[in-house]
N, C-alpha and C positions, 0 to 999 in steps of 0.2 A: 529126513533132515538132510539138507544139502551139505557137501564138503565145506562150502564157505561158512555155513552155520557152525559146523563142527570146529572149524578153525577159529571162529570167533569165540566159542566157548572155551577153547583150550589156551587162549592167549594168557600171558602172565597177569595182565590187568584184570581179566575176567575172573581168574582164580583169586586174585586179591580182593575183588568185589565180594566173592563168596565168603572169604575170611571176615570181611567187614559185616556181612549179613549175620554170621554167627555171633560176632561181638554185639551187634544191634539186638539180637534176640536175647542175649544174656542180660544186657542192661535193661531192656524193657521188662523182662520177667522180674528183675530185682525190684523195680518200681511197684509192681502189682503185689509182690510179697510184702512190701512195707504196709500197704493198705489192707492186706488180708485180715488183720485183727479188728478192723474198724466195723462198727455198725453203720447202717445206711444213714442214720441220723447224724453221725459224726462227720460225714463227708461234706455237709452243707455249712458248717459253722465257720464264721469269720469273727474271731475273738478280739481283733484290733485291726487297724488299717494296714499294718505291716504283715499281718498273717493272711494267707490265702486259704480258702477251703480246700481240703484234699481233692475234692472233685475237680476244682479248677486246675490244680497242678497236673492231674492226670490228663486233662484235656489240653492244657497249654503245651506240654512237651510233645504231644501228638501233633498239635497245630504247627509247631516248629518244623517238623519233618514235612508236613503238608505244604507249608508256605514257602520253604526255602529249598526243598528237594523235589517233592512230587509234582507240584504244579508247574515248575519250570522245566522238568526233565522227563517226567513220565508221560509219554504221548497219549495214552488213553485214560489218564486219571480223571476221575470226577469226584468232587467233594460230596459228602453226605448232606451238608447243609451250608449254604453260603453265609449264614449268620454267624457260624463258628469263627469266621475270620475276624469278626468284630468282637465277639465275646471272649476269645481266648488269646488275642494278641496282647502281650504284656505291656510293652513300651515302645514298639517299633513305629514311630511316628511317620517315617518315610515310607513305610509299607501301607499304612492305613490308620484309621482312628481307633485307638485302643479303648475298650470299655474301662470306666474309672476303677482304679485299683481298690479304693475304699468301699466300693459297692459290689464286690465279687460275691459276697454272701447273699445277694439278692437274686442270683441266677439260679432259681429253683428248677427251671427247665432250660436246657435238657436235663433229664433225670440222671441219676447215677448209672442206671442200666444203659441209657443212651450214650453216656460218655464211654463206658466200656465197649459198646458197639463201635463207637468212633475210633477208639484205640485199635480194635481188631481190624477195622477197615483200613487204617493207616498201615498196620503191620502187614496185611496181605499185599497192599500196593508196594510197600518197600521191598518185600520178598520178590515180587515180580520184577521190580526195577533192578535189584542187585543180582538176580539170577540171569537177567538178559539185558545188561545195561547198554545204552547207546554209546558206542566207542568214542565218538567225537566229544562227548560230554563227560566221559568217565572220570578223568582227573578232577574236574570240578565237583562232580557228585561225591566222590570219595573225600575230597577236602571238606565238604559240608557235613558228610556223615561223621568225619573225625571231629568236627566241632559239635555236632548235635548230640553225640553220646556223652561227652563231659558235661554238656548243658543239662542233659537229663540227670546225670549223677549229682549235679548241683541241686537240682530240684528234689532228688531223693533226700539229701541232707535237709533241705528246707521243709520237706514233709515231716521229718522227725521233729524239727524245731516247732513247726506249726501245730502238729498233732499234740505235742507236749503242752503248748500254750493253750490250745483249745480245751484239753481235758482238765488242765489246772484251774480253769474258770468254773468248772462244774462243782457245786458244793458237795456232791457225793464222792469226789476224788476218784473217778474211775481209773482203773488200771489198763494201760495199753496192752501190756503183756505180763503175765505172771511167771514166765519161764525164762527170763533173761539170765545170762551167765552171772553167777554171784560175784560180788566184789572181792578183791583180794584182802587178806588180813595182814598186809605188810605195813610197816611203819615208814614214814617218809624220811626220817633221819634229819640231821642238821643240814641247813642250807649251806652249800659250799660254793665258793667263788672261784672262777677260772679266768686267768688273764690272757690277753692277746695283745701283741705289739702293734704299734702304729705302722701303717703302710698302705699302699695302693691295692685295692681289691677289685676284682672283676665281678660286677653285679649284673644280674639279668640272665635270661635264657640265651644260650649260644645256638643260633639258627643252624649251625653246621652239625649240631648233635641230632641224633635220631630221637624221636618222641615228640608228642604234642605239647604245645604250650599256648596260652592265650596271648593275644596281641599286647596286653598290658605288661607282659613279662619280657617282651622283645626290646631290642636296643641294648644289648650287652655293652657295658660301659665301665670305664675306670672310675673309681671313687676312692679318695683318700679317707681313711678311717683312723682317727686318733686311737692311741692305746686305751683299752677298756677292759673291764671285767664283767662277767655275766654269770648268773647262777646256774647250777647244774640241773635245776628242775623248776617248774612253776611254783608260785605261792600256793600254799595249801589252805584248806578250809580252817584248820586250827590257827594258822598264822593270821588269816583274815579276821577270824573271830576276835583275836587279840586287838586288832585295829578297832573293831566295833566296841569292844569293852572299854577301850581307852577313849571313847567318845568320838570316834572317827566320823560318824554321821551327824554329830551334834555341833561340831566346831568348824568354822570356815577356813581355819589356818592353812590347811594343806590342799584346798580345793581350787581349781580354776574357777573363774567367775561364772562361766556358763554352767559348770558342773554344780556349783553350790546353788545356783538358781534352780537347777533341775531337781536337786535334792529337796529343796523347800517346796517346790511346786508339786512334785510327785510324792512327797512324804516318804522317801526311801529311808529305811533303817537297817537294811540287810540286803544281800544279793537276792535277785529274783527267785521266787519259789521257796524261800526260807520262811518258816513259821515256828514260833516257840511254843512248845507244849510241855506244861509242868516243869518249866525250867530247863528243858532240853531242846536244842535246836533240831528241827526236822526240815527236810526239803522234799518237794514234790518231784518225782522222777517218772520215767516211763514205766517203771515198775510199781508206782504208787508212792505214798508218803512214807519216808523212811528217815531214821536218824541220820544227821549229817556225819559223814566219815571225816574225821579231823585230819586224816593223813592223805586224803585225796585232793587233787588240785581244785581250788575254788573255781566255780563256774557260774555263768550267767551274771557276770559283772560287766558294766559298761567301761568304755575308755575313761570316763570321768572317775569312776571308782578305782580303776587300776592306777591312774595317775595320782589320785589322792593317797592311796596306800603307799605308792613308791615314795612320795614326798614325806609321808609320815615315817617311813622306814629309813630315811636319809639316803635314798637311792633315786633311780629314775627308770623309765622303760627303755629297753634297747631300741636303737634305730633299726629300720628294716635292713640296712646295709650291714650293721653289726650282726643281726640275727642270721642273715644269709651267709655271711663270711664264716660263721661258726657251723651252721647246719650243713654246709656243703661237704664237710668231712665226717658227718655223722650218719650211721645207717638209718634208713627210713623204716624204723621199727617203732611200734607203739600200740596204743589202744585205739584201733580203728573199728569201723562198723562190723568187720568180720569177727572181731572178738566177742561181739554180741552182748556187751555190757550196756551199751547205749547210755553210758554215764561215765564220767571220769573216775578212775580208780587209782589207788596208791600203787606206785611202781617200785620195783626192786631198786635199791641203791646201786648205781653203776659205778665201777671204778674208772671206766673210760672217760676221757675228757671230751665234751662237757656234760656227759649224761644223755638223757633222752630229750629229743627236740621235736618229735612228731607224735601226733595223736593226742587223745584225752581232751585238750581244749585248744581252740584257736587262740593264739597269743597276741594280745594287743602290742603294737609297737608305738614308739613316739613319733612315727613318720606319717605325714599327711599323704593321702592317695593322690599322687600327681604323676604325669607321664615321665617316662625315661627319655633321655636325649634321643632324638630321631624317631620318636614314637609316631606311628601312622595307623590310623584306624583301617579296618577291613573295608573293601569296596562295597558300595550299595547299602542296603538296610542292615546287613550284619555289622557294619561299622558302628552301629548304636550299641553293640553288645557291652562294651566296657568304657570306651573313651568319654561318653557323655556324663559319666558319674564322677569325673575327676575333680570334684569340688565338694568341700564340707564332709569328707569321709576320712577315716583313719585306716591304716593298713594292719591286717592281722596275718599271722604266718603259722604254718605247721600242721594244719588239719586238726580233726577232733574225733571223738568217739563215734560220731555219726558219718564220718567221711570214708568213702571206699578207699582201700589201701592203694589201688592202682590209679587213684585220681590225684594224688598229692606228689609234690616234688619240692626241692629246696627253693626254687625261684617263684613258687606259686604265691600270688598276691590276692588275698581276700580283702574285702573292705566293707565297713559299716559306718554309719554316722556315730559320733561319740557318745550319744545317749542310749544306743541300742543295747539291750540286755537279753533278748530272747534267743540269741545264738548261743552255741556252746563255747563261750568265750571266757578266757582267763588271762594270765600274764605271768611273766618272769621278770626279774629285776636285772638292771645293769648299773654300772657306775664307771667313772673315770678311773684309770689305773692309778694305784697308790704307789708312791715311791718306796 
């Protein structure tokens, strides 16, 4: 090895690349751990158009590194199969023509074993690249790795969502894992309200701060927020059950027009995965069918259901600015994937204001998913990552029981259409300040 090569390896940027390689290997291993309990037959199922087969997720996150890092920057890289660029492109129209989302369950070939070979092929190439990166392209390579790892973490959460939906359709009620951490035996306690004064708040990610954030969080800006109150915890299953028992799904009074139309069309009578057995409500979890814990946060409800409950309760959903203004001063602690419940659980009543804001359930806000002032998409095909979806979606905040703890932050903006229920989604209440 020449002195020049020695010098190249010892540069701070090259050392930084090796640190990113370790992070890459950790995230990639976590994805495969999620799929380890599956049988091969499970990998192929697509239970609805919003759900992707687990096999497709495994391939797509590998394709992301191939398409946006290896092919542009690895001088000797060769793909295993050119057809993968078509099969596993999700929605990047400027990159190529994606395979239709609703038909992903039809991709019986490549096989599950082929997909794992594809992942291993990508991992070897990424290791080669990050161990000996081209110095002229290293900043851009690392910028894309920094995006690719949170992208894979998003798909880890989607895997939990999709696996749960897939198994729930099976009349045998198969259990994903029978060794999950048991739920707490805590009581939720009375709902408490905390007030915040009117004032100008800074909303969005500060680009001067260290740490990754998506482009949709950028554009830190001032926003005036009127005085408001917010609850110290999300609405529980028990509280939502009271809404159901009061005829919440049977009367249009509290529903938005689109929400009520959806209730009638879909025949909703309860949150997704709930079923009544011998007069007791149960729900399907990744640990099987279990009685509903009345003290745990209600989960798998749509924006329409959250909005209807809030109206019934004489309150409303918080705006995302209100939510962020409160969450910025709250420790990022909660029930994340690391706690291994994979289900919302009752939390200890906290004396700190305003209680727990992170984990358990993604919390619907009353805010439409729209760009912040000065929003700019990323250059090239990666500009399709977030900006193209800023229509017909509502913002959720805070992470959930399937979110990696190091993936979340107070400014994180998740988004789903208002009818979506298969995410780990719940809500808390807000209202105008009372004199």
